[in-house]
Every structure is written in structure tokens, then in C-alpha cells.
N, CA, C and O atoms as a CHARMM CRD file, in Angstrom:
* protein
*
  248
    1    1 MET  N     42.34600  90.62100 -62.17000 PROA 1      0.00000
    2    1 MET  CA    42.59900  90.70700 -62.91900 PROA 1      0.00000
    3    1 MET  C     42.28500  92.22700 -62.68800 PROA 1      0.00000
    4    1 MET  O     41.33500  92.74500 -62.10300 PROA 1      0.00000
    5    2 SER  N     43.53300  92.87500 -63.42000 PROA 2      0.00000
    6    2 SER  CA    43.85400  94.46700 -63.46100 PROA 2      0.00000
    7    2 SER  C     43.28100  95.41500 -63.32300 PROA 2      0.00000
    8    2 SER  O     42.29500  95.10500 -63.99100 PROA 2      0.00000
    9    3 LYS  N     43.08900  96.33100 -62.99700 PROA 3      0.00000
   10    3 LYS  CA    42.34000  97.35600 -63.55500 PROA 3      0.00000
   11    3 LYS  C     42.29400  98.08300 -64.66300 PROA 3      0.00000
   12    3 LYS  O     41.31400  98.74600 -65.00200 PROA 3      0.00000
   13    4 GLN  N     43.80900  97.96100 -65.55500 PROA 4      0.00000
   14    4 GLN  CA    43.72600  98.30500 -66.91500 PROA 4      0.00000
   15    4 GLN  C     44.17500  97.57000 -67.64200 PROA 4      0.00000
   16    4 GLN  O     45.03300  97.70300 -68.51500 PROA 4      0.00000
   17    5 GLN  N     43.26700  96.26000 -67.10700 PROA 5      0.00000
   18    5 GLN  CA    43.21000  94.94500 -68.45300 PROA 5      0.00000
   19    5 GLN  C     41.71500  94.99400 -69.02100 PROA 5      0.00000
   20    5 GLN  O     40.71000  94.85700 -68.32300 PROA 5      0.00000
   21    6 LYS  N     41.73000  95.18500 -70.23700 PROA 6      0.00000
   22    6 LYS  CA    39.83300  95.38800 -71.00400 PROA 6      0.00000
   23    6 LYS  C     39.68300  94.30200 -71.11100 PROA 6      0.00000
   24    6 LYS  O     40.40800  93.32400 -71.29200 PROA 6      0.00000
   25    7 THR  N     38.27500  94.56100 -70.94400 PROA 7      0.00000
   26    7 THR  CA    37.46600  93.09200 -70.90800 PROA 7      0.00000
   27    7 THR  C     35.98700  93.26500 -71.93400 PROA 7      0.00000
   28    7 THR  O     35.42000  94.31500 -72.23600 PROA 7      0.00000
   29    8 VAL  N     35.59800  91.75500 -72.35100 PROA 8      0.00000
   30    8 VAL  CA    34.14000  92.25600 -73.24700 PROA 8      0.00000
   31    8 VAL  C     33.58300  91.15900 -72.57700 PROA 8      0.00000
   32    8 VAL  O     34.15600  90.14300 -72.18200 PROA 8      0.00000
   33    9 LYS  N     31.92200  91.60500 -72.45900 PROA 9      0.00000
   34    9 LYS  CA    30.88800  90.62600 -72.27700 PROA 9      0.00000
   35    9 LYS  C     30.68400  90.10600 -73.27200 PROA 9      0.00000
   36    9 LYS  O     31.14000  90.41100 -74.37400 PROA 9      0.00000
   37   10 VAL  N     29.75500  88.99900 -72.92200 PROA 10     0.00000
   38   10 VAL  CA    29.90400  87.62100 -74.52700 PROA 10     0.00000
   39   10 VAL  C     29.01000  87.01400 -73.32100 PROA 10     0.00000
   40   10 VAL  O     29.23400  86.77900 -72.13400 PROA 10     0.00000
   41   11 THR  N     27.52200  86.82100 -74.46000 PROA 11     0.00000
   42   11 THR  CA    25.98300  86.49500 -73.90300 PROA 11     0.00000
   43   11 THR  C     25.66700  85.52300 -75.54600 PROA 11     0.00000
   44   11 THR  O     25.63700  85.68200 -76.76600 PROA 11     0.00000
   45   12 LEU  N     25.44500  84.25900 -74.24100 PROA 12     0.00000
   46   12 LEU  CA    25.35400  83.11700 -75.22100 PROA 12     0.00000
   47   12 LEU  C     23.48600  83.58900 -75.60700 PROA 12     0.00000
   48   12 LEU  O     22.54600  83.54400 -74.81400 PROA 12     0.00000
   49   13 VAL  N     23.46100  84.04300 -77.17400 PROA 13     0.00000
   50   13 VAL  CA    21.83200  84.55500 -77.79300 PROA 13     0.00000
   51   13 VAL  C     21.32100  82.85900 -78.41300 PROA 13     0.00000
   52   13 VAL  O     20.18900  82.39700 -78.55800 PROA 13     0.00000
   53   14 LYS  N     22.58900  82.28600 -78.65800 PROA 14     0.00000
   54   14 LYS  CA    21.69400  81.12100 -79.71600 PROA 14     0.00000
   55   14 LYS  C     21.92700  79.54700 -79.03400 PROA 14     0.00000
   56   14 LYS  O     22.92700  79.42300 -78.32800 PROA 14     0.00000
   57   15 SER  N     21.15300  78.50200 -79.19900 PROA 15     0.00000
   58   15 SER  CA    22.49000  77.52700 -78.68000 PROA 15     0.00000
   59   15 SER  C     22.97200  76.43800 -79.84000 PROA 15     0.00000
   60   15 SER  O     22.48500  76.25200 -80.95500 PROA 15     0.00000
   61   16 PRO  N     24.30400  75.66100 -79.07700 PROA 16     0.00000
   62   16 PRO  CA    24.84500  75.58700 -80.20600 PROA 16     0.00000
   63   16 PRO  C     24.79400  74.31100 -80.98000 PROA 16     0.00000
   64   16 PRO  O     25.55800  73.88100 -81.84400 PROA 16     0.00000
   65   17 ILE  N     23.36600  73.65500 -80.29500 PROA 17     0.00000
   66   17 ILE  CA    22.89400  72.25900 -80.85400 PROA 17     0.00000
   67   17 ILE  C     22.96300  72.58600 -82.29800 PROA 17     0.00000
   68   17 ILE  O     23.04300  73.72500 -82.75700 PROA 17     0.00000
   69   18 GLY  N     22.92000  71.32000 -83.06700 PROA 18     0.00000
   70   18 GLY  CA    22.96700  71.46500 -84.58800 PROA 18     0.00000
   71   18 GLY  C     24.28300  72.34700 -85.45400 PROA 18     0.00000
   72   18 GLY  O     24.45100  72.45000 -86.66900 PROA 18     0.00000
   73   19 PHE  N     25.10300  72.91100 -84.31900 PROA 19     0.00000
   74   19 PHE  CA    26.48700  73.36500 -85.08900 PROA 19     0.00000
   75   19 PHE  C     27.41000  72.72800 -84.98000 PROA 19     0.00000
   76   19 PHE  O     27.26600  71.90400 -84.07700 PROA 19     0.00000
   77   20 ASN  N     28.52400  72.67000 -85.55500 PROA 20     0.00000
   78   20 ASN  CA    29.97100  72.04500 -85.63500 PROA 20     0.00000
   79   20 ASN  C     30.51100  71.86700 -83.91700 PROA 20     0.00000
   80   20 ASN  O     30.87800  72.76300 -83.15700 PROA 20     0.00000
   81   21 LYS  N     30.39600  70.31600 -83.64400 PROA 21     0.00000
   82   21 LYS  CA    31.09100  70.35800 -82.26900 PROA 21     0.00000
   83   21 LYS  C     32.32200  70.97000 -82.03900 PROA 21     0.00000
   84   21 LYS  O     32.95900  70.72400 -81.01500 PROA 21     0.00000
   85   22 THR  N     32.65800  71.62500 -82.76000 PROA 22     0.00000
   86   22 THR  CA    34.09600  72.26500 -82.01400 PROA 22     0.00000
   87   22 THR  C     33.64200  73.96200 -81.82800 PROA 22     0.00000
   88   22 THR  O     34.33000  74.77200 -81.20600 PROA 22     0.00000
   89   23 GLN  N     32.56900  74.22700 -82.38800 PROA 23     0.00000
   90   23 GLN  CA    31.43400  75.66200 -81.64800 PROA 23     0.00000
   91   23 GLN  C     30.93700  74.81200 -80.82200 PROA 23     0.00000
   92   23 GLN  O     31.43400  75.21800 -79.77100 PROA 23     0.00000
   93   24 ALA  N     30.41200  74.06500 -80.59300 PROA 24     0.00000
   94   24 ALA  CA    29.45400  73.92400 -78.94200 PROA 24     0.00000
   95   24 ALA  C     31.44400  73.94600 -78.04600 PROA 24     0.00000
   96   24 ALA  O     31.85200  75.02500 -77.61800 PROA 24     0.00000
   97   25 LYS  N     32.33100  72.69700 -77.93200 PROA 25     0.00000
   98   25 LYS  CA    33.55000  72.87000 -76.82300 PROA 25     0.00000
   99   25 LYS  C     33.99300  74.75700 -77.11100 PROA 25     0.00000
  100   25 LYS  O     34.68600  75.06300 -76.14100 PROA 25     0.00000
  101   26 THR  N     33.83200  76.00300 -78.04400 PROA 26     0.00000
  102   26 THR  CA    34.24900  76.85400 -77.96900 PROA 26     0.00000
  103   26 THR  C     33.09000  77.39700 -77.14900 PROA 26     0.00000
  104   26 THR  O     33.76300  77.69000 -76.16000 PROA 26     0.00000
  105   27 VAL  N     32.14600  77.66700 -76.89300 PROA 27     0.00000
  106   27 VAL  CA    31.38900  77.94300 -76.13200 PROA 27     0.00000
  107   27 VAL  C     31.49100  77.32700 -74.81600 PROA 27     0.00000
  108   27 VAL  O     31.07400  78.23900 -74.10300 PROA 27     0.00000
  109   28 GLU  N     31.72300  76.55300 -74.19400 PROA 28     0.00000
  110   28 GLU  CA    32.06400  75.55900 -73.27300 PROA 28     0.00000
  111   28 GLU  C     33.44800  76.08500 -72.89800 PROA 28     0.00000
  112   28 GLU  O     33.93900  75.90500 -71.78400 PROA 28     0.00000
  113   29 GLY  N     33.68500  76.34600 -73.29000 PROA 29     0.00000
  114   29 GLY  CA    35.56300  76.76900 -73.32300 PROA 29     0.00000
  115   29 GLY  C     35.35300  78.26000 -72.62400 PROA 29     0.00000
  116   29 GLY  O     35.72300  78.60200 -71.50100 PROA 29     0.00000
  117   30 MET  N     34.75400  78.93000 -73.47500 PROA 30     0.00000
  118   30 MET  CA    34.45600  80.57600 -72.89600 PROA 30     0.00000
  119   30 MET  C     33.21600  80.56500 -71.58300 PROA 30     0.00000
  120   30 MET  O     32.42800  81.43800 -71.21800 PROA 30     0.00000
  121   31 GLY  N     33.46400  79.17900 -71.10500 PROA 31     0.00000
  122   31 GLY  CA    32.43300  79.28400 -69.81900 PROA 31     0.00000
  123   31 GLY  C     31.30400  80.20600 -69.71500 PROA 31     0.00000
  124   31 GLY  O     31.28600  81.23800 -69.04400 PROA 31     0.00000
  125   32 LEU  N     30.23700  79.67400 -70.54200 PROA 32     0.00000
  126   32 LEU  CA    28.94900  80.17500 -71.15300 PROA 32     0.00000
  127   32 LEU  C     27.90000  78.52000 -71.04300 PROA 32     0.00000
  128   32 LEU  O     28.21200  77.49800 -71.65300 PROA 32     0.00000
  129   33 ARG  N     27.29700  78.58400 -70.59100 PROA 33     0.00000
  130   33 ARG  CA    27.01000  77.33500 -70.40000 PROA 33     0.00000
  131   33 ARG  C     24.98800  77.26200 -70.83300 PROA 33     0.00000
  132   33 ARG  O     24.36500  76.20200 -70.90700 PROA 33     0.00000
  133   34 ARG  N     24.58900  78.16400 -70.97100 PROA 34     0.00000
  134   34 ARG  CA    22.66800  78.23900 -71.20600 PROA 34     0.00000
  135   34 ARG  C     22.74100  79.62600 -71.84300 PROA 34     0.00000
  136   34 ARG  O     23.42800  80.61300 -71.58000 PROA 34     0.00000
  137   35 ILE  N     21.49300  79.29700 -73.08100 PROA 35     0.00000
  138   35 ILE  CA    21.26900  80.87700 -73.31200 PROA 35     0.00000
  139   35 ILE  C     21.29300  82.02700 -72.54400 PROA 35     0.00000
  140   35 ILE  O     21.10200  81.84900 -71.34100 PROA 35     0.00000
  141   36 ARG  N     21.50200  83.31100 -72.97400 PROA 36     0.00000
  142   36 ARG  CA    20.75800  84.31800 -71.90600 PROA 36     0.00000
  143   36 ARG  C     22.41200  84.29500 -70.89500 PROA 36     0.00000
  144   36 ARG  O     22.81800  85.25400 -70.23900 PROA 36     0.00000
  145   37 HSD  N     22.84500  83.46900 -70.97700 PROA 37     0.00000
  146   37 HSD  CA    24.80200  83.51000 -69.89600 PROA 37     0.00000
  147   37 HSD  C     25.26000  83.98900 -70.10600 PROA 37     0.00000
  148   37 HSD  O     25.64100  83.81700 -71.26400 PROA 37     0.00000
  149   38 SER  N     25.81500  85.11600 -69.41700 PROA 38     0.00000
  150   38 SER  CA    27.06700  86.06900 -69.70300 PROA 38     0.00000
  151   38 SER  C     27.95800  86.02800 -68.72700 PROA 38     0.00000
  152   38 SER  O     27.73400  86.07200 -67.51700 PROA 38     0.00000
  153   39 VAL  N     29.45900  85.90100 -69.53500 PROA 39     0.00000
  154   39 VAL  CA    30.63900  86.33400 -68.54700 PROA 39     0.00000
  155   39 VAL  C     31.53900  87.25200 -69.40400 PROA 39     0.00000
  156   39 VAL  O     31.61900  87.50600 -70.60600 PROA 39     0.00000
  157   40 THR  N     32.25000  87.68300 -68.16800 PROA 40     0.00000
  158   40 THR  CA    33.03500  88.93100 -68.59000 PROA 40     0.00000
  159   40 THR  C     34.49500  87.67400 -68.59200 PROA 40     0.00000
  160   40 THR  O     34.83700  86.74500 -67.86100 PROA 40     0.00000
  161   41 LEU  N     35.07500  88.38200 -69.98400 PROA 41     0.00000
  162   41 LEU  CA    36.02500  87.86400 -70.05600 PROA 41     0.00000
  163   41 LEU  C     37.04600  88.87100 -70.72000 PROA 41     0.00000
  164   41 LEU  O     36.62200  89.82600 -71.37100 PROA 41     0.00000
  165   42 LEU  N     38.60300  88.60800 -70.52100 PROA 42     0.00000
  166   42 LEU  CA    39.73700  89.47300 -70.97700 PROA 42     0.00000
  167   42 LEU  C     40.04300  89.39800 -72.44600 PROA 42     0.00000
  168   42 LEU  O     40.19500  88.51700 -73.29300 PROA 42     0.00000
  169   43 ASP  N     40.07800  91.38600 -72.33700 PROA 43     0.00000
  170   43 ASP  CA    40.04000  91.18500 -74.55900 PROA 43     0.00000
  171   43 ASP  C     41.50400  90.72800 -74.61100 PROA 43     0.00000
  172   43 ASP  O     42.33000  91.49900 -74.12400 PROA 43     0.00000
  173   44 THR  N     41.91000  89.62600 -75.11500 PROA 44     0.00000
  174   44 THR  CA    42.91600  88.95200 -75.72200 PROA 44     0.00000
  175   44 THR  C     42.03500  88.64900 -77.12400 PROA 44     0.00000
  176   44 THR  O     40.85400  88.49300 -77.43600 PROA 44     0.00000
  177   45 PRO  N     43.84900  88.66900 -78.01200 PROA 45     0.00000
  178   45 PRO  CA    43.45200  87.76800 -79.51500 PROA 45     0.00000
  179   45 PRO  C     43.38000  86.44700 -79.19100 PROA 45     0.00000
  180   45 PRO  O     43.53800  85.63300 -80.10100 PROA 45     0.00000
  181   46 GLU  N     43.12500  85.97700 -77.82500 PROA 46     0.00000
  182   46 GLU  CA    43.09600  84.44700 -77.91600 PROA 46     0.00000
  183   46 GLU  C     41.31500  84.41900 -78.00400 PROA 46     0.00000
  184   46 GLU  O     40.54300  83.67300 -78.60700 PROA 46     0.00000
  185   47 THR  N     41.02000  86.02300 -76.78100 PROA 47     0.00000
  186   47 THR  CA    39.24700  85.44100 -76.96200 PROA 47     0.00000
  187   47 THR  C     38.52500  86.23900 -77.96200 PROA 47     0.00000
  188   47 THR  O     37.30000  86.13000 -78.01000 PROA 47     0.00000
  189   48 ARG  N     39.13000  87.01400 -78.75300 PROA 48     0.00000
  190   48 ARG  CA    38.47500  87.43200 -79.89100 PROA 48     0.00000
  191   48 ARG  C     38.10600  86.22900 -80.98600 PROA 48     0.00000
  192   48 ARG  O     37.04500  85.90200 -81.51900 PROA 48     0.00000
  193   49 GLY  N     39.71100  85.63300 -81.09200 PROA 49     0.00000
  194   49 GLY  CA    39.71500  84.24700 -81.65100 PROA 49     0.00000
  195   49 GLY  C     38.16200  83.87500 -81.58000 PROA 49     0.00000
  196   49 GLY  O     37.33800  84.15800 -82.44900 PROA 49     0.00000
  197   50 MET  N     37.88600  83.11600 -80.26000 PROA 50     0.00000
  198   50 MET  CA    37.15600  82.32900 -80.07300 PROA 50     0.00000
  199   50 MET  C     35.74100  82.86000 -80.15600 PROA 50     0.00000
  200   50 MET  O     34.77400  82.19100 -80.52100 PROA 50     0.00000
  201   51 ILE  N     35.71000  84.47500 -79.68100 PROA 51     0.00000
  202   51 ILE  CA    34.16700  85.30600 -80.34200 PROA 51     0.00000
  203   51 ILE  C     33.93600  84.81400 -81.97100 PROA 51     0.00000
  204   51 ILE  O     33.08900  84.24000 -82.65400 PROA 51     0.00000
  205   52 HSD  N     34.91300  85.26900 -82.07000 PROA 52     0.00000
  206   52 HSD  CA    34.68500  85.10900 -83.90300 PROA 52     0.00000
  207   52 HSD  C     34.70900  84.07600 -84.04700 PROA 52     0.00000
  208   52 HSD  O     34.96200  84.28100 -85.23400 PROA 52     0.00000
  209   53 LYS  N     34.69300  83.18000 -83.99700 PROA 53     0.00000
  210   53 LYS  CA    34.59700  81.66700 -84.10100 PROA 53     0.00000
  211   53 LYS  C     33.16400  80.98500 -84.46600 PROA 53     0.00000
  212   53 LYS  O     32.69900  80.32000 -85.39100 PROA 53     0.00000
  213   54 VAL  N     32.61600  81.65600 -82.91300 PROA 54     0.00000
  214   54 VAL  CA    30.87200  81.54200 -82.76400 PROA 54     0.00000
  215   54 VAL  C     30.12300  82.72500 -82.65900 PROA 54     0.00000
  216   54 VAL  O     29.23600  82.87800 -81.81900 PROA 54     0.00000
  217   55 ARG  N     30.48100  83.62900 -83.55100 PROA 55     0.00000
  218   55 ARG  CA    30.10500  85.18100 -83.35300 PROA 55     0.00000
  219   55 ARG  C     28.49500  85.19200 -83.63000 PROA 55     0.00000
  220   55 ARG  O     27.66100  86.03200 -83.29000 PROA 55     0.00000
  221   56 HSD  N     28.31700  83.78400 -84.47700 PROA 56     0.00000
  222   56 HSD  CA    26.63700  83.23800 -85.05400 PROA 56     0.00000
  223   56 HSD  C     25.96700  83.31000 -83.91900 PROA 56     0.00000
  224   56 HSD  O     24.80900  83.72400 -83.97600 PROA 56     0.00000
  225   57 LEU  N     26.59300  82.88900 -82.50700 PROA 57     0.00000
  226   57 LEU  CA    25.85000  81.98300 -81.19100 PROA 57     0.00000
  227   57 LEU  C     26.27800  83.52200 -80.14800 PROA 57     0.00000
  228   57 LEU  O     25.90200  83.75300 -78.99900 PROA 57     0.00000
  229   58 VAL  N     27.03500  84.24700 -80.90500 PROA 58     0.00000
  230   58 VAL  CA    27.16400  85.37200 -78.93100 PROA 58     0.00000
  231   58 VAL  C     27.09100  86.52100 -79.46600 PROA 58     0.00000
  232   58 VAL  O     27.10400  86.91600 -80.63200 PROA 58     0.00000
  233   59 THR  N     26.98900  87.15000 -78.18900 PROA 59     0.00000
  234   59 THR  CA    26.58700  88.95500 -79.18800 PROA 59     0.00000
  235   59 THR  C     27.37500  89.50200 -77.16900 PROA 59     0.00000
  236   59 THR  O     27.08100  89.27000 -75.99600 PROA 59     0.00000
  237   60 VAL  N     28.92500  90.65400 -78.31200 PROA 60     0.00000
  238   60 VAL  CA    29.35800  90.97800 -77.21700 PROA 60     0.00000
  239   60 VAL  C     29.79000  92.57400 -76.93800 PROA 60     0.00000
  240   60 VAL  O     30.36300  93.35800 -77.69500 PROA 60     0.00000
  241   61 ALA  N     29.43800  92.71100 -75.95400 PROA 61     0.00000
  242   61 ALA  CA    29.07600  94.28000 -75.01900 PROA 61     0.00000
  243   61 ALA  C     30.67900  94.61800 -75.06200 PROA 61     0.00000
  244   61 ALA  O     31.24500  93.55000 -74.83100 PROA 61     0.00000
  245   62 GLU  N     31.52000  95.51500 -75.23300 PROA 62     0.00000
  246   62 GLU  CA    32.77500  95.70900 -74.66600 PROA 62     0.00000
  247   62 GLU  C     32.59600  97.02300 -72.91500 PROA 62     0.00000
  248   62 GLU  O     33.59600  97.32300 -72.26300 PROA 62     0.00000
């Protein structure tokens, strides 16, 4: 990552168990493994789309 690219910190706050399987795959694709696990991702339209799909399961810090 270069210094000029913006990032977002995504934290899993609710388990994807009991929700649509594609949402669980999205959480897994973002690199989130367990509740309260955080990852830093590039702020791209693709990442924003993934966050939007599971917005009820994650929190986002700029």
C-alpha cells in the first residue's frame, strides 16, 4: 500500500451465522475471522460494496 491510498478499518461485531450464506462468504472474503476481529482494507468501490452488503454485521472506522 502506498501512503497516498486511503484505508478503512472494518471490525466484525456480529456473527454471520443465521444470515445469508453469501454474506458469510463476503465476511470471509474481507479477511474477518471472528467477532471483534479487525482488518484494514483499501478504500475502493469494491470494498465499499462488500461493506454495504454486510453493514449490519460490521463497523467501519475511516
